[in-house]
N, C-alpha and C positions, 0 to 999 in steps of 0.2 A: 323792062324787067330788071330788077336789081340783083346782083350776084356778089358774094363775098370773094375777094381774091387777094393774094399776096402781092404787094407791090414790089418789094426788093428786100434783101437782106441789108440791114443797116451796118455799116462798118463798125466793128467793135474796137474798144480801146485795148491796146496790148498792156496787160498787167501781170505781175508776178503770179506764178501758180499758188503762192502762199496766201492769196486772197481767198478767204472762205466766207460763207454765208451760213448762218443758223437756219435750221428748218426743222419741221416736225411732220410726221405722217399722221393724218387723221384716222387711218385704218388701224395701224398697230400701236399708235401713240408714241412711237420712238422719236427721240430728239437727236440730231446729228448736225454736223457741219458738212457743207458741200463746196466743192471748187466751182468757180465760174462756169467751167465746161460742163458741169452736170445739170445746169439750169438752162431753160429757155424762157424768153419773154416775148409775148405777143402784145403789141400796142394797137388797139383798135380805135374806132371812132368814138366810143364811149366807155365809161367805167365798167359797163357790163361786158364789154369785148376786150378789155385789157387784163391780162392774167400772166402768171408765170407758172411753169411746170417743171417737174422732175420725176424721177423714179426713186421710190424708197429703197435705200440700200439694204434694208433689213428684210422687208416682206415682198418687194418688188412691185408694189402698187403704183399705178400711174396717178400722180398727184397734181391737181390743178387748183390754184388759189388766185383770188383776185389781187390785182396790183394797183394801188393808188399812186398818186404822183410821187410821193416820197420813195416808195418801193422802186418804181420805175427809175428814178434818179439814182438810187443806190445800186441797182442791178446794172444799168448801163455804164455807170462810172466804174463799176468793178469788172467790166469786161464780159458780162453775160451776152450771149448771142441773142440778137433782137430782130424780130420780124415786124414790120409795119403792115397792118391789114387796113383795107379800105373797101368801101362799097363802090362799085362801078356799074354803069349802065351798058348794056349790050344792045345793039340794034337788031 
């Protein structure tokens, strides 16, 4: 049987708090900048399971967006907390 589990928190790069990322909310359509600490990145085994997430500072919506290779590179390089996900077998 296959189960999705979190392997570990990947160490993040220490960066100045001034590093900001542009984002937009699909619910309220607000555009804003977020500090690395406001974002989370999950890297899965495929493109379908690799995404970043944040909470919209305007409307409070939980936002989840796909993250391709370039986005993963930018977010990890900018100090965003990253979780590596994998599928594992349980006996």
